[in-house]
N, C-alpha and C positions, 0 to 999 in steps of 0.2 A: 631374402627369400628363404622360406622354411624348407628344411630337409625332410624328404619323405621317409617315413618309418617303414622298414622292411618287416614283412610278416612271415611267419612259419606255420605250417600245418602239421600237427602231431596226431598220428593215428595210434590209439590206445586200445588194448583188449584186456578183458578181465579173465582170470583163471580161478575158479571154474566160471563157465559162461553164465553171466547174470544179465539182467536187462540193461540196455545201454543208458537209459535215463537215470537209473540208480548209480551207475558208475560215474556219470558226468556230475551228478549232484555231490557225490563223495569227493571227487577231485576239486570241485569248486569250493566246497566246505573246507577241505584241507588247505587250499590256497589262501582262503580268507583267514583261517586260524594262524597260518605261518606268517603272512605278510600284511594282514589287515585289509579293511575295506578299500583304503586308498591304494594299496598295492595291487589289489584286484582290479580297481578302476583304471589305473594307468597301464596295466599290462596288456590291454587289448584282448583279454580273454573272451572268446566267443565260441559257442558250440556251433559248428558248421553242419554236421550231419551225424545222426545217431541211427545205428542199425539196431532197432529195439530188442529183438529176440536173440541176436547173435552175440551181444556183449562187446560190440566194436563201436568206437566213436571217433570223430575227427574234431579236434579243437584247434582254434587259431589263436595265436598270440604274437606280440611284437618280438623280433629277434633279440632285442636287448633283455627281455624278460623270459627268454626260453629256459635258462637254467632254473629259474624259480618254478616254472611249470613242471619241469622234469622232477624237481625235488618234491613238489606237491603230489605228483602221481605216484612216486615211489614211496611216499610216507603213508599211503592208504594201505592198511593191512587187515582191517576188519570192516565188514559191512553187514548190517542186520544180524550181528552176533556170529557171523560165519567168517572164517579165515579166507582172505582172498589175496591175490597178487595182481597188480595192474601192470601190464607189460607195454612198453613203448615199441611199436612195430616199426615205425619209420618217422623221420622228420623230413618234411618236404617243403620246397619253396613254392610249389603250385598245388592248387586244389585238384587238378586233374590227376597228377601222380599220386596224391594222397588217396583219392577215390579208387584208383586202380589197385593199390596195395590193399586197401581195406576190403575190397570186393574179393580178393583172393583168399581171405580168411573167413568168408561166410560159409 
């Protein structure tokens, strides 16, 4: 019998506030550069919700690959020639809690 893989939801926010889509693309690109396409594929990386104008996004990954996702988000320092910082607001086991935290930062 196969063991179920646990998932975690990571709420991220960019400072200064940029569009959520550009932040997600930057994190995904960073993950791909650091761990390759295969690493991205097995991580369970999936964008669950993007708050477009607020610069907040929720990303899902498998618990086993959570440190890789945190490293990929921390390694993004420039976007469109502008210095940015991507902050991890919360790591949650449920989408409900992740949404609650994300909506407090809107």
